[in-house]
N, C-alpha and C positions, 0 to 999 in steps of 0.2 A: 503494500500499500504506499502511495506517496502523501507525505505529510503537507499540512501548509506552507510549512518553511521550504520545503522543496519546490513547491510550485511557484513560490516567489523567485526562485533561482534558476527557473527554467530559460533557456536560450535557445532559440531558433529562428529560422527563417521564414518569411511570410510567402505561402504558396498560393495564397488567394485572399482576396479582400473585395468587399462590397458593400455600398450603402444600404441600410435596411431601418426603414422609419426613421430617418435622421441619426441613425446609430451605425458606426462602421463595425461590420463583421470581417474578422479577420482568421484565416487558419494558418497556423504554424505548424512547422516540423523540425525534428532534427534526427539523428540517427537511431534514437530509440524510442520517440513518442510523435504523436500528431495530436494537437489542441486547437481549441478556438476559443476567442474572447468575442463579445459583443458590447459595444459601447464603453469597453473600458479596458482595464489590464487584467481583471478577475477571469482565471480559466474557467470557462464554464463547463467543459468536459474534455477528457483526454484519453487517449488508446495508445497501448503499446504494439507497435507495429510488427513486432515478432509474435506476438500472442493477443491478438484484437479482442476475443472473447473474456480477458482479463479485466476484472471491476477494479479499478486502481485509487479510488478516491472513498473516503469515509462513508459520505450520505450515501451514494450509490450503494455502496455494500450493505449500509444499515437497510435501505429499502429491500433488499433482496432477503430479509432476515424471515420473509413469511414461508420460505422453503422448508423451515423448520418444522412447522405444524400442519401446514396446509398441504399435506401428502396427496389429497384426491382433487385438488385445483387444476382446472383445464383452462380456462378463460381469463385472460389477463388484460387490462386496459391499463395503457399508460398515458396518462396526461403530461404532455409536454416532451418532445423526442431529444432534444440536445442534439448529441452526436451518435445516438444508437447504441449506447453502451450496454444497456438492459437489455436490448432486444438481441445483441450479439451474444451476451450470456446467457439469456434464456433459451434461445434457439440452439446453441451448441450444446447445451448440458440438459436440455429437457424438452418435451414436445407440448409445449402450451400453445393455444390459440392465441396469437397477440393481436390487439388493435390498438394503434398508436392514434392521438389526436394532437395535432400541431397546428398552432396557427399560423405561421409564416411559412409560406411555399418554398421560399429560397432555403430555410432551414433543413425542410425536406430534401432539396435538390443537394445541399451539402452533404448531408448526412450519406445521400445515395453515393455522392462522388468522390467523397473523401474519406469515409469512416464505414466502409464496409457494411452499410444496412443491409441485413438479410431480405432477399426479395419476397421471401414468405409472409413477411410482417404486412399487415394491412394498415395504411396510413392513411388518415383523413385530415384533409386541411379544415380546421374549424377551431374555436375557441373551446376551452375545456368547458366552461358554464353553459355555452350553446349545446353543445354535444351531449352533456349529461341531462340538459333538460328535455332534449328530443328523441334521444335514442330509446327504443323499445327493447334493446337487448339487456342482460344482466350479466354480471362478472363475479367470478370467485375472487378475484383479486383486482383492484384498484391503485394503482400507484399514481404519484402526483410530485413532480419537482420542476415547476414553471416560475419565471422570472420575467419582470418588467423593467428595465433600466437597474438591473442587478439586485431588485427587491421583490418579494412576493407580492402578487397582484392582489388589490383591494377584493377581488372578487372570493377570495380564499378566507374572508374574514365576515362574510355574510349567510346568513342562515338558509338562504334559498340554495346555494351551493351544496351544502351538507344535507339538506333534504332531498335533492335530487340525486345527490352521491350515494345515500343510503337506500334510496329507493331501487338503485341499479345493482347493490350489492344482493348476492345470492344469501339464503338465510345463514349459512355458516362462513360467508365471504368475509374479507378483511380490506381495509384500504391502509396505506402507508403513505403520508403527506409530509414532503419537506416545508419546513415553515420558518421564513427570517421574520422575526417579529419583536416589538418590544412588549413590555410587561402588560401595558392595557389590551393591546390586541390578543393576547395569548388569554388573558382572563377572558375577553369576549367570546374568543373561539371556544373556549372549554364550557363557558354558559351555554352556547349554543349546542353543543354536543350533548349536555347534559339533558337540555332541553327534549332532545330527540332520541333520549333513552339508550344511548350507545354506550358500548363498553369502552375506554380509553385508557392508553398507556402513553408516555412521552420517553423518547431517547434522545439525550443531550450529548454534547459532543466536546472535547477538550480543546480542539483547534479552530472550532467553527461556532458562530452565533447561532447557526440553525437548529432548530429541533423537528426530529421526525415524530409526528404524530399517528399513533397506531388506533384504527377505529374498527369496531366489528360490532355486529348485531348479537353474536354469541360471546361467551366469557372469553377473553383472553389468556392464553398460558400465562403464568407466573413465572417469577425468575428460576425457581427450582426446576420447573418442567421445562423451561427453555434451556437450561444449563444440561439437563439430561439429554434433550434432543439434540443438543450441540455436541454432546459426548458421543452419543450413540450412532449419529448418521456424519460419517466422515463426508462432508459437503461435496457435492461433486463440482460445486462451484470454485472449490479452492480458498472458501474464506472461512476464517475462524470468527464465529459471532460472538464470542465469549466478551471482548471490549464493549460490544453495544448492548450486550445482556446485562451486564454489571451497571450499565448507565440507564438500564430501562427502568421508568417509575410508574406503578399502576397509579391511575386517579380513580379515587375513590367516589361513585356517584352519591353516595348516602352522604358522608362528611366532607366532600369535595377538597379533599387536599391530596398533597403529591407524596406518596409513600417512600420515603427514602431506603 
């Protein structure tokens, strides 16, 4: 895994650039890696050229934690394509039916041309909130890691988004959502999820301000269960989920506190 400090030290040449909604999209590469930035210097996604199916960053790795307990999952919806890292990993190691929603057609083209986006993945050009509102399909797993100007879109702090998301989850399904928020936004989000009677856990990180929110209609596994799953299942993804399990905090719907 690459740390935040290692990302800051990356050096490479620009192999593609394009203006996208008044922001500059740049694809870089060096001998080991290919990555892209959008409207700034923050690395949005990165791929190892010799092992494109590997997940190299902490937040995408944490989003993959569902494989520990969702053994019967078949359908995956990913809101936000990025460089297609989740799609490369999932199609390489598993036989999921994957649907991706990406608002920017140029991002889709970039992922296809520069980041080995698998042909079998269905990609839909739409916003996450629009797709959730109108799709008639349900999904076992919903993943979400989307940004606007390097921030989490405001739609992800509104009740309508989560009402539609919960309707599109199967009864035993789960969602994992990466959020970059302040305390007020996080409190509002947790209040929304409580009103929808959803089970919630949070994963925080040492090197990143983001939090991954785990949501399910059914009870989520606790830390002990997750650790057991992690020990029993030598992950085909070659990810040790223990660091994320240790930083997973179950949110009590009754007392509404974060269980450390």
